[in-house]
C-alpha positions as CSV (number, residue, x, y, z in Angstrom):
1,X,-15.9,19.8,-5.4
2,X,-13.5,18.4,-5.5
3,X,-12.8,14.3,-4.9
4,X,-10.0,12.0,-5.2
5,X,-9.8,9.8,-8.7
6,X,-6.6,8.1,-8.5
7,X,-3.4,7.8,-6.5
8,X,-0.2,7.8,-8.5
9,X,3.0,6.4,-8.1
10,X,6.5,7.0,-10.1
11,X,8.1,4.2,-11.2
12,X,10.6,3.1,-13.7
13,X,9.3,-0.4,-15.0
14,X,5.5,-0.1,-15.5
15,X,5.3,-3.8,-16.3
16,X,7.0,-4.8,-13.0
17,X,4.9,-2.8,-11.1
18,X,1.7,-3.3,-12.7
19,X,2.3,-7.0,-12.2
20,X,3.2,-6.8,-8.7
21,X,0.6,-4.4,-7.8
22,X,-2.6,-6.2,-9.9
23,X,-1.8,-9.0,-7.3
24,X,-1.2,-7.3,-4.8
25,X,-5.2,-5.6,-4.4
26,X,-6.5,-8.1,-7.0
27,X,-6.7,-4.7,-9.2
28,X,-6.4,-5.3,-13.1
29,X,-5.6,-2.5,-15.6
30,X,-8.5,-0.1,-16.7
31,X,-7.0,0.0,-20.1
32,X,-4.9,-1.2,-22.3
33,X,-1.3,-0.7,-20.6
34,X,1.0,1.5,-22.2
35,X,5.1,1.1,-21.6
36,X,4.8,4.4,-19.6
37,X,1.4,4.2,-17.9
38,X,-1.5,2.2,-16.8
39,X,-4.1,2.9,-14.5
40,X,-5.5,-0.6,-12.0
41,X,-8.7,-0.5,-11.1
42,X,-10.6,-3.1,-8.7
43,X,-11.2,-6.3,-10.5
44,X,-14.4,-6.3,-8.0
45,X,-15.4,-3.0,-8.8
46,X,-15.3,-1.1,-5.7
47,X,-12.5,1.3,-4.5
48,X,-10.0,3.7,-4.8
49,X,-7.7,3.3,-8.8
50,X,-3.6,2.7,-8.7
51,X,-2.1,4.7,-11.3
52,X,1.5,4.4,-11.7
53,X,3.5,6.0,-14.6
54,X,7.6,6.0,-15.7
55,X,9.5,8.4,-13.5
56,X,13.1,9.2,-13.3
57,X,12.6,10.0,-9.8
58,X,14.8,8.2,-6.9
59,X,12.7,6.2,-4.8
60,X,12.1,8.5,-1.2
61,X,13.7,6.6,2.0
62,X,10.8,8.6,4.4
63,X,8.3,9.4,1.1
64,X,5.8,11.6,2.1
65,X,2.8,10.1,0.3
66,X,2.4,6.2,0.6
67,X,-0.1,3.8,0.9
68,X,-1.4,2.0,3.5
69,X,-3.3,-1.6,3.0
70,X,-4.9,-2.8,6.1
71,X,-5.4,-5.4,6.8
72,X,-8.8,-7.0,9.4
73,X,-6.1,-7.8,12.7
74,X,-2.7,-9.3,13.6
75,X,-2.6,-12.5,12.3
76,X,-4.0,-11.3,9.1
77,X,-1.7,-8.6,9.1
78,X,1.3,-11.6,9.4
79,X,-0.7,-13.7,6.6
80,X,-1.0,-10.6,3.6
81,X,2.6,-9.7,5.3
82,X,3.8,-12.7,3.7
83,X,1.8,-13.2,1.0
84,X,3.5,-10.0,-0.3
85,X,6.5,-11.1,0.3
86,X,6.3,-13.6,-1.9
87,X,4.4,-11.6,-4.5
88,X,8.3,-9.1,-4.8
89,X,7.3,-6.7,-2.1
90,X,10.4,-6.9,0.8
91,X,10.3,-5.6,4.7
92,X,12.3,-2.9,5.2
93,X,14.8,-2.2,8.2
94,X,12.4,1.1,9.6
95,X,14.2,2.5,12.3
96,X,10.9,4.5,12.7
97,X,8.5,2.1,14.4
98,X,6.4,3.3,17.5
99,X,7.0,0.7,20.6
100,X,4.2,-1.7,19.8
101,X,3.6,-0.4,15.9
102,X,0.4,-1.7,14.0
103,X,2.0,-1.4,10.2
104,X,4.6,-3.5,8.8
105,X,6.7,-1.3,6.7
106,X,7.6,-3.0,3.1
107,X,9.0,-2.1,-0.6
108,X,7.1,-2.9,-3.4
109,X,9.3,-4.6,-6.8
110,X,9.7,-0.6,-7.7
111,X,11.1,0.3,-3.5
112,X,8.5,2.7,-3.1
113,X,7.8,1.7,0.7
114,X,3.7,1.1,1.4
115,X,2.0,0.0,5.0
116,X,0.4,-3.4,5.5
117,X,-1.5,-1.9,8.9
118,X,-3.3,-4.2,12.0
119,X,-6.4,-2.5,12.2
120,X,-8.5,-4.1,14.1
121,X,-4.7,-3.4,16.7
122,X,-5.6,-1.8,19.6
123,X,-9.2,-2.8,19.5
124,X,-11.2,-3.2,23.1
125,X,-14.9,-3.7,24.0
126,X,-15.1,-0.3,24.2
127,X,-14.0,0.1,19.9
128,X,-10.4,1.0,18.6
129,X,-6.8,2.7,20.5
130,X,-7.3,7.1,19.3
131,X,-3.6,6.6,20.5
132,X,-3.9,8.7,23.2
133,X,-6.0,11.3,20.3
134,X,-8.9,13.4,22.7
135,X,-11.5,14.1,19.7
136,X,-13.9,16.2,22.3
């Protein structure tokens, strides 16, 4: 059985992107960074790897694949959004927000879109809101 080893993101400036993501996620390079490639791993030793590879492809306005970063609740989400913006991320004027969205769309220093999710959104005594999905 295979498993995901690393999420790979194309970037135009590997050192700049590595600087942002190491600070954003508390990650460190797995080995010495090359001009065109680096694999970042959690400083704590557990969690998914993030690989950054040199790419000339343009950033997608509506990417098919992106990172979701989880925050504990709305206050944590707001604090994390502000922290990430202070690190160089920017807010994205996202035209596809649903009403009462549990996510905020940001772009990293390369323009790659990612979301900060309020994982406590819609939770009550009965558990998380499933968005109307019926698991039965």
